[in-house]
C-alpha positions in Angstrom: 0.0 0.0 0.0 1.4 3.4 -0.9 2.6 5.6 2.0 0.9 9.0 2.3 3.7 11.1 3.7 3.1 13.6 6.5 5.8 15.8 5.0 3.9 17.8 2.5 3.0 20.4 5.1 6.5 20.7 6.6 9.4 22.9 5.6 12.0 20.1 5.2 14.3 20.5 2.2 12.8 17.7 0.2 9.3 19.3 0.3 10.7 22.7 -0.7 12.5 21.3 -3.7 9.4 19.2 -4.6 7.3 22.4 -4.7 9.8 24.2 -6.9 10.3 21.2 -9.3 6.5 20.6 -9.7 6.0 24.3 -10.5 9.0 24.5 -12.9 7.9 21.3 -14.7 4.4 22.6 -15.3 6.0 25.7 -16.7 8.3 23.9 -19.1 6.3 20.8 -20.0 2.7 21.0 -18.7 0.9 17.7 -18.3 4.1 15.6 -18.8 5.9 13.5 -16.2 8.4 15.4 -14.1 12.0 14.5 -15.1 14.8 14.4 -12.5 18.2 13.0 -13.2 21.4 11.6 -11.8 24.7 10.7 -13.5 27.1 8.0 -12.4 30.4 7.0 -13.9 31.2 3.3 -13.4 34.9 4.1 -13.7 35.5 2.2 -10.4 33.7 1.4 -7.2 30.6 3.7 -7.0 31.0 5.1 -3.5 28.9 6.7 -0.8 29.7 10.1 -2.0 28.3 9.2 -5.5 25.2 7.9 -3.7 24.3 11.5 -2.8 24.0 12.2 -6.6 21.2 9.6 -6.6 19.6 10.0 -3.2 19.0 13.8 -3.6 16.8 13.5 -6.7 15.4 10.2 -5.5 14.0 11.8 -2.3 12.6 14.7 -4.3 11.1 12.4 -7.0 9.5 10.2 -4.3 7.9 13.2 -2.6 6.5 14.2 -5.9 5.1 10.7 -6.4 3.5 10.8 -3.0 1.6 13.8 -4.1 0.2 11.9 -7.1 2.4 13.2 -9.9 4.1 11.1 -12.5 7.9 11.2 -12.2 10.9 9.8 -14.2 14.1 9.5 -12.3 16.8 9.0 -14.9 20.2 7.6 -13.9 22.6 8.2 -16.7 25.4 5.6 -16.7 28.4 7.4 -18.1 29.8 4.1 -19.4 30.9 5.6 -22.7 33.4 7.9 -20.9 37.1 7.3 -21.4 38.9 5.0 -19.0 40.9 7.7 -17.3 43.1 5.8 -14.8 43.4 2.4 -13.0 41.9 2.7 -9.5 44.0 1.5 -6.6 43.1 -1.6 -4.7 40.8 -3.3 -7.1 40.9 -7.1 -6.7 41.7 -9.0 -10.0 43.3 -6.0 -11.6 47.0 -5.8 -12.5 47.6 -2.1 -12.7 50.3 -2.2 -15.4 48.2 -4.5 -17.6 45.0 -2.4 -17.3 46.9 0.8 -18.0 47.0 -0.4 -21.6 43.3 0.3 -21.8 43.4 4.0 -20.7 41.6 6.1 -23.3 39.1 3.4 -24.3 35.4 3.6 -23.5 34.6 2.0 -20.1 32.5 -0.6 -21.8 35.5 -1.6 -23.9 37.7 -2.3 -20.9 37.9 -5.9 -19.5 36.2 -6.5 -16.2 38.5 -7.4 -13.3 39.7 -11.0 -13.4 37.1 -13.4 -11.8 34.2 -11.1 -12.6 31.1 -12.6 -14.3 30.3 -9.3 -16.1 31.3 -8.6 -19.8 33.3 -5.4 -19.1 34.6 -2.9 -16.6 31.5 -0.7 -16.6 29.0 -3.5 -16.2 31.0 -4.9 -13.3 30.8 -1.7 -11.2 27.3 -0.9 -12.3 26.0 -4.2 -11.0 26.9 -3.6 -7.4 25.3 -0.2 -7.4 22.1 -1.5 -9.1 21.8 -4.1 -6.4 22.3 -1.6 -3.6 19.7 0.8 -5.1 17.2 -2.0 -5.2 17.8 -2.6 -1.5 17.4 1.1 -0.8 14.1 1.2 -2.6 15.3 3.6 -5.3 13.1 3.5 -8.4 14.9 4.7 -11.6 15.2 4.5 -15.3 18.8 3.6 -16.3 20.3 4.9 -19.5 23.5 3.5 -20.8 25.4 6.3 -22.7 27.3 3.6 -24.6 23.9 2.4 -26.0 22.8 5.9 -26.7 25.9 6.9 -28.6 26.6 3.7 -30.4 23.0 3.3 -31.6 22.9 6.8 -33.1 20.3 8.1 -30.7 22.2 11.4 -30.3 23.2 11.8 -34.0 21.1 14.9 -34.6 22.4 16.4 -31.4 26.0 15.7 -32.4 25.6 17.3 -35.8 23.8 20.2 -34.3 26.6 20.8 -31.8 29.2 20.6 -34.6 27.2 23.0 -36.7 27.2 25.5 -33.8 30.8 24.7 -32.6 31.7 28.4 -33.1 29.0 29.4 -30.6 30.1 26.7 -28.1 33.7 27.7 -28.5 32.8 31.3 -27.8 31.1 30.4 -24.6 33.9 28.1 -23.5 36.5 30.8 -24.4 35.1 33.0 -21.6 36.5 30.5 -19.1 39.7 29.2 -20.7 43.1 30.0 -19.3 46.2 30.8 -21.3 47.8 27.6 -20.2 46.7 24.4 -18.5 46.6 24.8 -14.7 49.8 23.6 -13.1 48.2 22.3 -10.0 44.7 20.8 -9.5 42.9 22.8 -6.9 40.8 21.2 -4.2 37.4 20.1 -5.5 38.4 20.0 -9.2 37.8 17.0 -11.4 41.1 15.3 -12.2 42.4 15.5 -15.8 44.9 13.2 -17.6 48.0 14.6 -19.2 46.7 13.1 -22.4 43.5 15.2 -22.2 45.6 18.4 -21.6 47.8 17.6 -24.6 44.8 16.9 -26.8 43.1 20.2 -25.8 44.5 23.6 -26.6 43.0 25.0 -23.4 41.2 23.6 -20.4 38.2 24.9 -18.6 38.6 26.5 -15.2 37.6 23.3 -13.4 40.1 21.2 -15.3 37.5 19.4 -17.5 38.2 18.6 -21.2 36.0 20.9 -23.3 37.1 19.8 -26.8 40.1 20.0 -29.1 41.5 22.6 -31.4 43.4 21.0 -34.2 43.8 22.0 -37.9 40.0 21.7 -38.2 39.5 24.3 -35.6 37.6 23.9 -32.3 35.7 20.5 -32.3 33.4 19.5 -29.4 33.4 15.8 -30.4 35.9 13.0 -29.8 36.0 10.0 -32.1 37.2 6.7 -30.6 40.0 5.3 -32.8 38.9 2.5 -35.2 42.1 0.7 -34.6 43.0 0.9 -30.9 39.6 2.2 -29.6 41.2 5.1 -27.6 40.1 8.7 -27.7 43.6 10.1 -28.2 42.4 11.5 -31.5 42.5 14.8 -33.3 40.0 15.9 -35.9 42.1 17.1 -38.9 39.3 18.1 -41.2 35.5 18.3 -41.4 33.1 19.2 -44.1 29.8 20.6 -42.9 27.9 19.8 -46.1 28.9 16.1 -46.4 29.7 15.6 -42.7 33.0 14.0 -43.8 35.3 13.9 -40.9 39.0 12.9 -40.9 40.8 12.2 -37.6 44.2 10.9 -36.6 45.1 8.9 -33.5 48.1 10.0 -31.6 48.3 6.7 -29.7 48.6 4.3 -32.7 49.0 6.5 -35.7 45.7 5.3 -37.3 43.8 7.7 -39.5 40.5 7.5 -41.3 37.8 9.5 -43.0 34.2 8.8 -42.0 30.8 10.4 -42.6 29.7 11.7 -39.2 26.0 11.4 -40.2 26.6 7.6 -40.3 29.3 7.3 -37.6 28.5 6.1 -34.1 32.0 5.6 -32.5 32.6 8.8 -30.5 31.0 11.2 -28.2 30.6 14.9 -27.4 33.1 16.2 -24.9 31.7 16.4 -21.3 31.0 20.1 -21.1 28.8 19.8 -24.2 27.5 16.3 -23.6 25.9 17.1 -20.2 23.8 20.1 -21.4 22.9 18.3 -24.6 21.3 15.5 -22.4 19.5 18.1 -20.2 17.7 19.3 -23.4 17.2 15.9 -24.9 15.6 14.4 -21.8 13.9 17.5 -20.6 15.5 17.4 -17.2 14.0 19.7 -14.6 16.0 18.7 -11.5 19.6 17.5 -11.2 22.0 18.2 -8.4 25.7 18.6 -8.9 28.7 18.2 -6.7 30.9 21.1 -5.7 33.5 19.9 -8.2 31.0 20.7 -11.0 29.8 24.0 -9.6 32.8 26.2 -9.4 33.0 29.2 -11.9 33.8 27.8 -15.4 33.0 24.2 -14.5 30.6 22.0 -16.3 27.4 22.9 -14.5 28.0 26.6 -14.8 29.1 26.5 -18.5 26.4 24.0 -19.3 23.8 26.6 -18.2 24.8 28.6 -21.2 25.5 25.8 -23.7 22.1 24.1 -23.0 20.4 27.0 -24.9 22.1 26.0 -28.1 20.2 22.7 -27.9 16.9 24.5 -27.2 16.8 23.5 -23.5 17.1 25.0 -20.1 19.4 24.3 -17.2 17.8 22.1 -14.5 17.1 23.3 -11.0 19.8 21.7 -9.0 21.4 22.3 -5.6 25.1 21.9 -5.1 25.6 19.0 -2.8 28.4 18.6 -0.3 30.8 15.7 0.1 30.0 12.6 2.1 32.8 11.3 4.3 33.4 8.3 6.5 35.1 8.1 9.8 38.4 10.0 9.5 38.0 10.8 5.7 36.8 14.2 4.5 36.3 13.2 0.8 36.1 10.1 -1.2 37.3 9.5 -4.8 36.4 6.4 -6.8 39.6 6.8 -8.9 41.7 6.1 -5.8 39.9 2.8 -4.9 39.4 1.4 -1.5 36.5 3.7 -0.6 33.3 2.4 1.0 30.4 1.8 -1.4 26.7 1.6 -0.6 27.1 -2.2 -0.6 29.7 -1.9 2.2 27.4 0.3 4.2 24.4 -2.0 3.7 26.4 -4.9 4.9 26.5 -3.3 8.4 23.3 -1.2 8.5 19.7 -1.5 7.5 18.6 0.5 4.4 16.3 2.7 6.6 19.3 4.0 8.5 21.3 4.8 5.4 18.3 6.5 3.7 17.9 8.6 6.9 21.5 9.8 6.8 20.9 11.3 3.4 17.3 12.5 4.1 17.9 14.4 7.3 20.7 16.7 6.0 20.2 19.4 3.4 22.2 18.7 0.2 24.7 21.5 1.0 25.5 20.0 4.4 28.3 17.4 4.6 28.0 14.4 6.9 29.8 11.2 7.6 28.7 7.6 7.3 30.1 5.7 10.3 32.0 2.4 10.0 33.4 2.6 13.5 31.9 2.7 17.0 29.9 5.8 16.0 27.4 3.4 14.2 26.1 2.3 17.6 25.4 5.9 18.6 23.7 6.5 15.2 21.5 3.5 15.7 20.6 4.7 19.3 19.6 8.1 17.8 17.5 6.3 15.0 15.7 4.1 17.6 14.9 7.2 19.7 13.4 8.9 16.7 11.4 5.8 15.8 9.9 5.8 19.3 9.1 9.5 19.1 7.4 9.1 15.8 5.4 6.2 17.2 4.2 8.2 20.3 3.6 11.5 18.3 6.3 13.5 20.1 8.7 14.0 17.1 9.1 17.4 15.4 7.5 17.7 12.0 10.8 17.9 10.1 12.0 14.8 11.9 8.7 13.0 11.1 9.3 13.8 7.4 12.9 12.5 7.4 11.7 9.3 9.2 8.9 8.8 6.7 11.4 9.1 3.8 13.7 6.7 5.5 11.3 3.8 6.2 9.7 3.7 2.8 8.8 5.2 -0.5 5.6 6.1 -2.3 5.4 2.4 -3.3 5.3 1.2 0.3 7.5 0.5 3.3 10.9 -1.1 3.1 11.2 -4.5 4.8 12.2 -4.0 8.4 13.4 -6.0 11.4 10.3 -7.4 13.3 12.0 -6.9 16.7 14.5 -4.1 16.3 16.6 -4.7 19.5 19.3 -2.2 20.2 22.2 -2.4 17.7 24.8 -2.1 20.4 23.3 -5.0 22.3 23.1 -7.2 19.1 26.7 -6.3 18.3 27.8 -7.3 21.8 26.0 -10.6 21.6 27.5 -11.3 18.2 30.9 -10.4 19.5 30.7 -12.6 22.6 29.1 -15.6 20.9 31.4 -15.6 17.9 28.9 -17.0 15.4 27.1 -19.5 17.6 23.5 -18.8 16.8 22.1 -21.0 19.6 24.0 -19.1 22.2 23.0 -15.8 20.6 19.3 -16.8 20.8 19.6 -17.9 24.4 21.0 -14.5 25.4 18.6 -12.5 23.3 15.6 -14.5 24.6 16.6 -13.5 28.2 16.7 -9.7 27.4 13.0 -9.3 28.0 11.5 -12.3 30.0 8.0 -11.0 29.4 8.4 -11.1 25.6 11.2 -13.6 25.0 12.6 -13.8 21.5 11.7 -17.1 20.0 13.8 -17.0 16.8 16.8 -15.1 15.6 14.7 -14.3 12.5 12.7 -11.9 14.6 15.9 -9.8 15.1 17.0 -10.0 11.5 18.3 -8.4 9.4 19.5 -6.0 12.1 21.3 -8.9 13.9 23.1 -9.9 10.8 24.2 -6.3 10.1 25.5 -6.0 13.7 27.3 -9.3 13.4 28.9 -8.2 10.0 30.1 -5.0 11.7 31.7 -6.9 14.5 33.4 -9.3 12.1 34.6 -6.7 9.5 35.2 -3.4 11.3 36.1 -4.2 14.9 39.9 -5.0 15.3 40.8 -8.4 16.7 42.4 -6.8 19.8 39.1 -5.2 20.6 37.0 -8.3 20.3 35.6 -9.8 23.5 37.0 -13.1 24.8 35.5 -14.4 28.1 38.0 -16.0 30.5 38.2 -19.7 30.7 39.3 -19.7 34.3 38.9 -17.3 37.2 41.6 -14.7 37.8 42.7 -16.2 41.1 45.4 -13.7 41.7 43.1 -10.7 41.3 40.4 -12.3 43.4 42.9 -13.1 46.2 44.1 -9.5 46.2 40.7 -7.9 46.8 40.0 -6.0 50.0 36.8 -6.6 51.9 34.7 -3.9 50.1 35.8 -5.5 46.8 34.7 -8.9 47.9 31.4 -7.5 49.3 30.6 -5.9 45.9 30.9 -9.2 44.2 28.8 -11.0 46.8 26.0 -8.4 46.4 26.1 -8.9 42.6 26.0 -12.7 42.8 23.3 -12.6 45.4 21.1 -10.6 43.1 21.7 -12.4 39.8 18.8 -14.8 39.9 16.2 -12.2 40.8 17.6 -9.7 38.2 18.3 -11.9 35.2 17.1 -9.7 32.4 18.6 -6.7 30.6 16.7 -4.1 32.7 17.2 -6.1 35.9 20.9 -6.5 35.5 21.3 -2.9 34.6 19.5 -2.0 37.8 21.7 -4.4 39.7 25.2 -3.4 38.5 24.5 0.3 39.0 22.9 -0.4 42.3 25.7 -2.4 44.0 27.9 0.7 44.7 24.9 2.6 45.9 24.0 -0.1 48.5 27.6 -0.3 49.6 27.6 3.4 50.2 24.5 3.2 52.4 21.9 4.3 49.8 19.0 2.6 48.2 19.6 0.8 44.9 16.8 2.9 43.5 18.4 6.2 44.5 18.5 8.7 41.6 21.7 10.6 40.6 20.3 13.8 42.2 20.1 12.0 45.5 23.7 10.7 45.4 27.1 12.3 46.1 29.5 12.6 43.1 31.8 9.9 44.5 29.2 7.3 43.7 30.0 7.6 40.0 33.6 7.0 40.7 32.7 3.9 42.8 30.5 2.6 39.9 33.4 3.1 37.4 35.8 1.2 39.7 33.2 -1.6 40.2 32.6 -1.9 36.4 36.4 -2.1 35.7 36.7 -4.8 38.3 34.0 -6.9 36.6 35.5 -6.4 33.2 38.9 -7.6 34.4 37.4 -10.7 36.1 35.2 -11.6 33.1 37.3 -10.6 30.0 40.7 -9.4 31.3 40.3 -5.8 30.1 39.3 -2.4 31.5 36.3 -2.1 29.2 34.0 -4.3 27.1 30.4 -4.7 26.0 27.8 -3.2 28.2 27.9 -5.2 31.5 24.3 -6.3 31.5 24.6 -7.7 28.0 28.0 -9.3 28.9 26.5 -11.0 32.0 23.6 -12.4 30.1 26.0 -13.7 27.4 28.3 -15.4 29.9 25.4 -17.0 31.7 24.7 -17.3 35.5 26.7 -20.4 36.2 29.8 -19.2 34.4 29.5 -15.7 36.0 29.4 -17.3 39.4 32.4 -19.4 38.7 34.5 -16.4 37.5 33.4 -14.0 40.2 33.3 -16.2 43.4 36.0 -14.8 45.7 
């Protein structure tokens, strides 16, 4: 059943953009579906920064669908782009061997060894497509290889070449006398080969065409011999569309009739605005690397008029980082992808991270201990939405996270705290029967009867423990009591352990053990176990920390570990008694 969002009367950023896009679409193409767009290059792993290119228009498109409008979310796969460099850290790729393919279309580059996909582009597209399905993103995918090689853009190419003087004049406003010596922060990288092939570069370092003996030319043929784009157009006849090019890589040269030729593409700064006009795009965001003066989005706003179109509405979106990283680049390899994130978190949480921040706000996706805090925050929001105490903008972000206009995403039936699940997965080391025993004791009034009730959240927490927690931070329960430490305890230390052991049976639940471990130091100091922090002197907190450290040392041989109530449940009453009996 479709979800009717409560967000249409809020002022969250998604609703504001939806208002603008609906109004603009009616102005440009009344009665037709609203068109929003994203562009992704499968030049390597498509990472979590690239995901913002998709999630921003997805969330806006979904809001428009919730309001009853027809929407097309186009994802343009830039798989006909040149293979620019070999990313670092790709399994099955010998860097030197794959460097031989630089300059070819991405769909002409072999997939990494061991891949079941026919080429480089399809290999990296596949993982993203799978992740988008899990995230509930509905889209129409467009392969630029298919578009160009089937002749779909032939009229647009001929039109661009006919108006190459006008395009050149626009680009000339932004060209520098010489290629920039140093790439500034936020610029799109450029290969030396691109700089050699072009007389000048745009301000953002993006190839805008070549100037050979035929003059400025906004089109790059791929060589008929080596397939690379290291070509220069040496002559062109506007009447016959005969084009002659020479390849600087292999020396091959040929003359073709461009009106019949489908092995080349418009340069990026012309290609992007051409597609805006061709598809009738109303909304498409762009990263900061495309939004600086003279870069593709800014220049495209002028070039799009040559094709009879208008520039889309589109916010500049900020970078997405991960713990300890300010920016990600797919060309460098080794950066987390949506699939990596979905291995350790449910799609609802990942959607929420993108929905709750305005596009121009940067944020981080946590792969470290911070993920536990994020899950706590998400669970609190979930509870507030359920009891009606959440703020309207938070309700809107929550609604966008848990589902789409098509319905709710699959969710965990019993969403137990992530940190608890992680602790249990850590302690039980893959033994599902032990994990179920512990989790079934968390709430004796509503015991868990199957791990499936806690899935997929349990599986995500277990994956996080196994893939992102260092071995030296994993929890290993002692096999034998620490006799030396137990013997060294003074009478207050021994008494604290007796109080704990005496209360185990009556407090054997998560809440009960929480009350017990915090209550022992209070009772020892002469206060009630139910006393609140306001009723206690500051030194009680110090006593509690000392007591907790003692328990950790006796149970796992460290100062810290999983939350003590969870740890006690995991160890079991009999073993706890054996390890703590002084």
